[in-house]
C-alpha positions as CSV (number, residue, x, y, z in Angstrom):
1,M,0.0,0.0,0.0
2,L,2.8,2.4,0.8
3,A,4.6,1.7,-2.4
4,A,1.4,2.3,-4.4
5,A,0.8,5.6,-2.6
6,I,4.4,6.8,-3.3
7,S,4.1,5.8,-7.0
8,R,1.2,8.2,-7.4
9,R,3.2,11.2,-6.2
10,P,5.2,13.3,-8.7
11,P,8.9,12.5,-8.1
12,R,10.0,15.7,-6.4
13,A,13.8,15.3,-6.5
14,Y,13.6,14.2,-10.2
15,N,11.5,17.2,-11.1
16,A,13.9,19.5,-9.2
17,L,16.8,18.1,-11.2
18,L,14.8,18.6,-14.4
19,L,14.0,22.2,-13.5
20,A,17.7,22.9,-12.8
21,L,18.9,21.4,-16.0
22,S,16.2,23.2,-18.0
23,L,17.0,26.5,-16.6
24,G,20.7,26.0,-17.3
25,A,20.1,24.9,-20.8
26,L,17.4,27.4,-21.7
27,P,19.5,29.8,-23.7
28,L,20.9,26.9,-25.8
29,L,17.4,25.5,-26.3
30,V,16.0,28.8,-27.5
31,I,18.9,29.1,-30.0
32,A,18.4,25.6,-31.2
33,L,14.6,26.1,-31.7
34,V,15.3,29.2,-33.8
35,L,18.0,27.7,-35.9
36,R,16.9,24.1,-36.3
37,R,13.5,23.5,-38.0
38,E,13.4,19.9,-37.0
39,W,13.4,20.8,-33.4
40,R,10.3,22.9,-33.9
41,R,8.3,20.2,-35.7
42,G,5.9,18.6,-33.3
43,L,6.8,20.9,-30.4
44,T,3.2,21.4,-29.4
45,E,2.7,17.7,-29.1
46,R,5.8,17.4,-27.0
47,L,4.2,20.0,-24.7
48,G,1.2,17.8,-24.3
49,A,-1.2,19.3,-26.9
50,V,-2.4,16.0,-28.5
51,P,-5.8,15.4,-30.2
52,A,-8.3,14.5,-27.5
53,T,-10.4,11.4,-27.4
54,E,-14.1,12.2,-28.0
55,P,-16.4,12.0,-25.0
56,G,-17.8,8.6,-24.3
57,R,-15.2,6.7,-26.3
58,R,-12.6,4.4,-24.7
59,A,-8.9,4.7,-25.6
60,V,-5.7,2.6,-25.4
61,W,-2.4,4.4,-25.6
62,I,0.6,2.4,-27.0
63,H,4.1,3.8,-26.8
64,G,7.4,2.8,-28.4
65,A,10.6,4.9,-28.5
66,S,11.4,4.8,-32.2
67,I,11.2,2.9,-35.5
68,G,12.2,-0.5,-34.2
69,E,9.9,-0.4,-31.2
70,I,7.0,0.9,-33.2
71,T,7.4,-1.9,-35.7
72,A,7.6,-4.5,-32.9
73,L,4.3,-3.2,-31.4
74,A,2.4,-3.5,-34.7
75,P,1.0,-7.0,-34.0
76,V,-0.3,-5.8,-30.6
77,V,-2.0,-2.8,-32.3
78,R,-3.5,-5.2,-34.9
79,M,-4.9,-7.4,-32.1
80,L,-6.4,-4.4,-30.3
81,R,-8.0,-3.2,-33.5
82,R,-9.5,-6.6,-34.1
83,E,-10.7,-7.3,-30.6
84,T,-11.6,-3.8,-29.4
85,P,-12.9,-2.3,-32.6
86,D,-14.6,0.6,-30.9
87,D,-11.6,1.8,-28.9
88,R,-9.5,4.7,-30.0
89,L,-5.9,3.5,-30.5
90,V,-3.3,6.2,-29.9
91,L,0.3,5.4,-30.9
92,S,3.1,7.6,-29.6
93,T,6.9,7.7,-30.3
94,L,9.8,9.9,-29.3
95,T,11.1,10.6,-32.8
96,L,9.8,12.1,-36.0
97,G,11.1,9.1,-37.9
98,G,9.1,6.8,-35.6
99,R,6.0,8.8,-36.3
100,T,6.5,8.6,-40.0
101,T,7.1,4.8,-39.8
102,A,4.0,4.4,-37.7
103,A,1.8,6.0,-40.3
104,T,2.9,3.4,-42.9
105,R,3.7,0.3,-40.8
106,V,0.8,0.6,-38.3
107,P,-2.2,2.0,-40.2
108,E,-4.6,0.4,-37.6
109,A,-3.8,3.2,-35.1
110,D,-6.4,6.0,-35.0
111,A,-3.8,8.6,-34.1
112,T,0.0,8.8,-34.0
113,V,1.6,11.5,-31.8
114,L,4.9,12.5,-30.4
115,F,5.4,11.5,-26.7
116,P,5.2,14.5,-24.3
117,L,8.2,15.7,-22.5
118,D,8.4,14.0,-19.1
119,L,7.3,17.1,-17.1
120,P,4.3,17.0,-14.7
121,W,2.2,19.5,-16.6
122,T,2.9,18.2,-20.1
123,V,2.2,14.5,-19.3
124,A,-0.9,15.5,-17.3
125,R,-2.1,17.5,-20.3
126,A,-1.6,14.6,-22.7
127,V,-3.1,11.9,-20.4
128,D,-6.2,14.0,-19.7
129,A,-6.7,14.6,-23.5
130,I,-6.3,10.9,-24.5
131,R,-8.0,9.5,-21.4
132,P,-6.7,6.0,-21.9
133,R,-8.2,3.0,-20.0
134,L,-4.8,1.2,-20.6
135,V,-1.3,2.2,-21.5
136,L,1.2,-0.2,-23.1
137,F,4.8,0.8,-23.4
138,S,7.8,-1.1,-24.8
139,E,11.3,-1.9,-23.6
140,T,12.9,0.7,-21.4
141,E,10.4,3.6,-21.6
142,L,10.2,4.2,-17.9
143,W,9.2,7.9,-17.6
144,P,8.7,8.7,-13.9
145,N,6.3,11.7,-14.3
146,F,4.3,9.9,-17.0
147,L,3.9,6.7,-14.9
148,A,3.0,8.8,-11.8
149,A,0.3,10.6,-13.7
150,L,-1.2,7.3,-14.8
151,A,-1.1,5.9,-11.3
152,A,-2.7,9.1,-9.9
153,R,-5.6,8.5,-12.3
154,G,-5.9,4.8,-11.7
155,I,-4.9,4.0,-15.3
156,P,-3.0,0.6,-15.6
157,A,0.3,0.5,-17.4
158,V,1.9,-2.6,-18.9
159,M,5.5,-3.0,-20.0
160,L,6.0,-5.0,-23.2
161,S,9.2,-6.7,-24.3
162,G,11.1,-5.1,-21.4
163,R,14.8,-5.2,-21.2
164,V,17.6,-4.0,-19.0
165,S,21.2,-4.6,-20.1
166,E,23.9,-5.3,-17.5
167,R,25.5,-1.9,-18.3
168,A,22.2,-0.1,-18.0
169,F,21.5,-1.9,-14.7
170,R,24.7,-0.7,-13.2
171,R,23.8,2.9,-14.2
172,Y,20.1,2.6,-13.1
173,R,21.0,1.1,-9.7
174,R,22.4,4.4,-8.5
175,W,18.9,5.9,-9.2
176,R,16.9,3.1,-7.6
177,W,15.1,5.7,-5.5
178,L,13.6,7.1,-8.7
179,F,12.9,3.9,-10.6
180,A,11.5,1.8,-7.7
181,P,8.3,3.9,-7.4
182,A,7.9,4.0,-11.2
183,L,8.2,0.3,-11.5
184,A,5.9,-0.2,-8.6
185,S,3.2,1.6,-10.5
186,V,3.3,-0.8,-13.5
187,R,0.5,-3.4,-13.5
188,V,2.5,-6.1,-15.4
189,L,6.1,-6.1,-16.7
190,C,6.6,-8.4,-19.7
191,V,10.3,-8.9,-20.2
192,Q,12.6,-10.4,-22.8
193,S,14.7,-12.6,-20.5
194,L,15.2,-14.0,-17.1
195,D,18.2,-11.7,-16.6
196,A,16.1,-8.7,-17.4
197,A,13.5,-9.9,-14.9
198,H,16.1,-10.2,-12.1
199,R,17.5,-6.8,-12.9
200,L,14.1,-5.1,-12.8
201,V,13.2,-6.8,-9.5
202,A,16.5,-5.5,-8.1
203,L,15.6,-2.0,-9.2
204,G,12.3,-2.2,-7.3
205,A,9.8,-4.0,-9.6
206,P,7.4,-6.2,-7.6
207,A,8.5,-9.8,-8.4
208,G,4.9,-11.0,-8.7
209,R,4.2,-8.7,-11.6
210,V,7.2,-9.7,-13.8
211,V,6.5,-12.2,-16.6
212,V,9.3,-13.5,-18.9
213,T,7.7,-13.4,-22.4
214,G,10.6,-12.9,-24.8
215,S,11.1,-10.2,-27.4
216,L,8.4,-9.0,-29.7
217,K,10.8,-7.9,-32.4
218,G,11.2,-11.2,-34.2
219,A,7.4,-11.8,-34.4
220,A,6.8,-8.4,-35.8
221,A,9.4,-8.9,-38.5
222,S,8.1,-12.1,-39.9
223,A,6.5,-10.3,-42.9
224,A,7.2,-7.0,-44.5
225,P,4.2,-4.7,-45.2
226,A,2.3,-5.2,-48.4
227,G,3.8,-3.1,-51.2
228,A,7.1,-2.6,-49.4
229,L,10.2,-1.9,-51.4
230,S,12.0,-5.2,-52.1
231,L,15.0,-6.5,-53.9
232,V,12.6,-8.0,-56.4
233,R,11.1,-4.6,-57.2
234,L,14.6,-3.1,-57.5
235,G,15.5,-5.8,-60.0
236,V,18.4,-7.4,-58.1
237,A,16.8,-10.5,-56.6
238,D,19.3,-12.6,-58.6
239,R,22.3,-10.8,-57.2
240,P,24.2,-11.4,-53.9
241,V,23.3,-8.4,-51.8
242,L,24.6,-7.2,-48.5
243,V,22.1,-5.1,-46.6
244,A,23.8,-2.9,-43.9
245,G,21.0,-1.4,-41.9
246,S,20.7,1.1,-39.0
247,T,24.4,2.1,-39.2
248,H,26.0,4.8,-37.1
249,A,29.1,7.0,-37.4
250,G,32.1,4.9,-38.1
251,E,30.2,1.8,-39.1
252,E,29.7,2.9,-42.7
253,A,33.5,3.2,-43.2
254,A,33.9,-0.3,-41.8
255,V,31.2,-1.7,-44.0
256,L,32.6,0.0,-47.1
257,E,36.1,-1.3,-46.3
258,A,34.8,-4.8,-46.0
259,W,32.5,-4.4,-49.0
260,Q,35.3,-3.3,-51.3
261,R,37.3,-6.5,-50.4
262,V,34.2,-8.6,-51.1
263,A,33.4,-6.9,-54.4
264,A,36.9,-7.6,-55.6
265,R,36.2,-11.3,-55.3
266,V,32.4,-11.2,-56.2
267,P,31.9,-8.6,-59.0
268,T,28.1,-9.1,-59.1
269,A,27.7,-8.3,-55.4
270,R,25.6,-5.3,-54.3
271,L,25.3,-3.2,-51.2
272,V,22.4,-1.5,-49.6
273,L,23.6,1.1,-47.0
274,A,20.9,2.4,-44.7
275,P,22.2,4.9,-42.0
276,R,20.1,5.1,-38.9
277,R,19.7,8.8,-38.7
278,P,18.4,11.0,-41.5
279,E,20.5,13.9,-40.4
280,R,23.6,11.8,-41.3
281,F,22.6,11.1,-44.9
282,E,24.8,13.8,-46.4
283,E,27.7,12.8,-44.2
284,V,27.5,9.3,-45.7
285,V,27.2,10.7,-49.2
286,A,30.5,12.6,-48.6
287,L,32.1,9.4,-47.4
288,L,31.1,7.5,-50.6
289,E,32.3,10.3,-52.8
290,T,35.6,10.6,-51.0
291,R,36.2,6.9,-51.6
292,G,35.3,7.3,-55.3
293,L,32.5,4.7,-55.1
294,S,29.7,4.6,-57.6
295,F,26.3,4.7,-55.8
296,A,22.7,5.7,-56.2
297,R,20.5,7.6,-53.8
298,R,17.1,6.0,-53.2
299,S,15.6,9.5,-52.8
300,E,16.9,10.6,-56.1
301,L,15.6,7.5,-57.8
302,V,12.1,8.2,-56.4
303,R,12.3,11.8,-57.5
304,R,13.1,10.8,-61.0
305,G,10.5,8.0,-61.1
306,H,13.0,5.2,-61.5
307,V,11.8,1.8,-60.3
308,G,14.9,-0.3,-60.6
309,W,18.5,-0.2,-59.2
310,P,20.8,1.3,-61.8
311,A,23.3,-1.3,-63.1
312,E,26.2,1.1,-63.0
313,A,25.8,1.7,-59.3
314,P,26.7,-1.3,-57.1
315,I,25.8,0.6,-53.9
316,L,22.3,1.9,-53.0
317,L,22.2,4.6,-50.3
318,L,18.8,4.2,-48.6
319,D,18.2,7.8,-47.7
320,T,14.5,7.4,-47.2
321,L,12.5,6.3,-44.2
322,G,10.4,3.2,-43.6
323,E,11.8,1.2,-46.5
324,L,14.5,-1.0,-44.9
325,A,12.2,-3.7,-43.6
326,G,11.3,-5.1,-47.1
327,L,14.9,-5.1,-48.3
328,W,16.1,-7.8,-45.9
329,N,14.2,-10.5,-47.7
330,G,16.4,-12.2,-50.3
331,A,19.7,-10.6,-49.1
332,R,22.7,-12.8,-49.0
333,V,23.9,-11.3,-45.7
334,A,22.6,-8.7,-43.2
335,F,24.8,-6.4,-41.1
336,V,22.9,-4.7,-38.3
337,G,24.3,-1.4,-37.0
338,G,24.8,0.0,-33.6
339,T,27.0,-3.0,-32.9
340,L,30.4,-2.0,-34.1
341,A,29.8,1.5,-32.8
342,P,29.2,1.5,-29.0
343,I,25.4,2.0,-29.3
344,G,24.1,-1.3,-28.0
345,G,22.6,-2.7,-31.2
346,H,19.3,-2.6,-33.1
347,N,16.8,-5.2,-34.1
348,L,18.8,-8.4,-35.0
349,L,15.7,-10.5,-35.4
350,E,14.2,-8.4,-38.3
351,P,16.6,-9.7,-40.9
352,A,16.8,-13.1,-39.2
353,A,13.0,-13.5,-39.6
354,Q,13.5,-13.2,-43.3
355,G,15.9,-16.2,-43.3
356,V,19.1,-14.0,-43.7
357,P,22.3,-14.7,-41.8
358,V,23.0,-11.8,-39.4
359,V,26.5,-10.3,-38.9
360,F,27.0,-7.9,-35.9
361,G,29.6,-6.3,-33.8
362,P,30.5,-6.7,-30.1
363,H,28.2,-4.0,-28.8
364,V,24.9,-5.8,-28.3
365,A,23.7,-4.7,-24.8
366,N,20.3,-3.6,-26.2
367,V,19.7,-6.9,-28.0
368,E,21.6,-9.3,-25.8
369,A,19.0,-12.1,-25.7
370,A,18.6,-12.1,-29.5
371,A,22.4,-12.1,-30.0
372,V,22.9,-15.0,-27.7
373,R,20.1,-17.0,-29.4
374,L,21.4,-16.3,-33.0
375,L,25.0,-17.2,-32.1
376,A,23.9,-20.4,-30.4
377,G,21.7,-21.4,-33.3
378,G,24.3,-20.6,-36.0
379,G,22.2,-17.9,-37.6
380,G,24.4,-15.0,-36.3
381,V,28.1,-14.1,-36.6
382,Q,29.8,-11.7,-34.3
383,V,32.8,-9.7,-35.4
384,R,35.1,-7.3,-33.6
385,D,36.2,-4.9,-36.4
386,A,36.2,-4.1,-40.1
387,G,38.8,-6.8,-40.8
388,E,36.8,-9.6,-39.2
389,L,33.7,-8.2,-40.9
390,A,35.4,-8.4,-44.3
391,T,36.5,-12.0,-43.6
392,E,33.0,-13.2,-42.7
393,L,31.3,-11.3,-45.6
394,A,33.8,-12.9,-48.0
395,R,33.1,-16.4,-46.6
396,L,29.3,-16.0,-46.9
397,F,29.4,-14.4,-50.3
398,T,31.7,-17.0,-51.8
399,D,29.9,-20.0,-50.2
400,P,26.2,-19.7,-50.9
401,A,25.5,-23.0,-49.3
402,A,27.0,-21.8,-46.0
403,A,25.0,-18.6,-46.2
404,C,21.8,-20.5,-47.0
405,A,22.3,-22.8,-43.9
406,A,23.0,-19.8,-41.6
407,G,20.0,-18.1,-43.0
408,A,17.8,-21.1,-42.2
409,S,19.1,-21.2,-38.7
410,A,18.5,-17.4,-38.3
411,G,14.9,-17.9,-39.5
412,A,14.3,-20.8,-37.0
413,T,15.6,-18.6,-34.2
414,A,13.3,-15.7,-35.1
415,A,10.4,-18.1,-35.4
416,G,10.7,-18.8,-31.7
417,S,9.5,-15.2,-31.1
418,E,6.0,-16.2,-32.2
419,S,5.5,-17.7,-28.7
420,A,6.6,-14.4,-27.2
421,L,3.9,-12.6,-29.1
422,A,1.2,-15.2,-28.0
423,V,2.1,-14.8,-24.3
424,T,2.3,-11.0,-24.5
425,L,-1.1,-10.8,-26.2
426,A,-2.5,-13.1,-23.5
427,V,-1.3,-10.7,-20.8
428,V,-2.7,-7.7,-22.6
429,R,-6.1,-9.4,-23.0
430,G,-6.1,-10.2,-19.3
431,V,-5.5,-6.7,-18.3
432,L,-8.0,-5.4,-20.8
433,A,-10.6,-7.7,-19.3
434,R,-9.9,-6.4,-15.8
435,T,-10.2,-2.8,-16.9
436,A,-13.7,-3.5,-18.2
437,T,-14.8,-4.3,-14.6
438,E,-12.8,-1.6,-12.8
439,P,-14.5,1.7,-11.9
């Protein structure tokens, strides 16, 4: 009872820290808002001004941080649309890219908004406008003021596909006083692994509310959306293609170094290079030009009405949003970014679900469970640097049988995520049933 009462209170020390940081950064924030148009886009939504739910209609709020999380939540949204057809489904994300992806990948949602800043008045404004009967949030989106606002209004929150890496746990443990009340306010915590369950309990989550379900990302990736861009549509389905997705600074150089070594041995090979952040597209263009490599920009092909991949350009720079998911299918090899750079990794199961062997670097804290499963099953290969990346790519490109076998293993590993989806949906259905009888 005491923990529940505490979880309903705004976290005073946290808010005092936010206020101090905001006041100190205010001049820089004002300058950034004036000079950077992208910072101004969606600002009113970040301040809590989101479209309201009409009187008398029930709503469910589903939140994922960015593109990968939104994609993983798509099967949950589809279930809600099917089983609660009259409810308003509101999908929120932290990024503009996530919102753009949501509009195409999750059309079942009634509204897609940017998540409010975690300030008491902004989250209260958004919650009171949407008036959800249930909130579902994914992975590590533990926002103290938001969860306190839900608890104060008696709105249940459920964590889906939750994770806490060992590195993050060491950092969060110093802030247990902040996370314990937030975790205590969550009705059910569905987590990816037993390790994540132990770490959340150590941070203050009630043990009886933690359920190990597995990751949703493999289940969500089992099929690309209808009409998605594909290697078939680009006219290169018969070519060996490396798809390097969600890359960060430093990783494109490593991929290109490895790629050039492979291309010298396999002249028909092609490369799709998909940087994670749109603001880095021009930086990657400059890198390609500096290396004297022939490439085509996807955005330019679209602008000129070209359907296929030009024969004279062995490299395709994917400088558009929402088109990567369909390109994994049929690739010879996938490299997933955020793993050579110290980011923690992005969705390894998305290419695996398409039966593609997955190569990744040593930094996999964010996708630890998936990395372990892929390595154990033979569907994944871990490399330490550009040299090892080149060696593994050369092996898989020159030995199609080995690549095919590794791809089959990757697909089998990802298929295991279907059970994660089934268990997660069962939990959501149970909480929905209880909300129907709660005052």
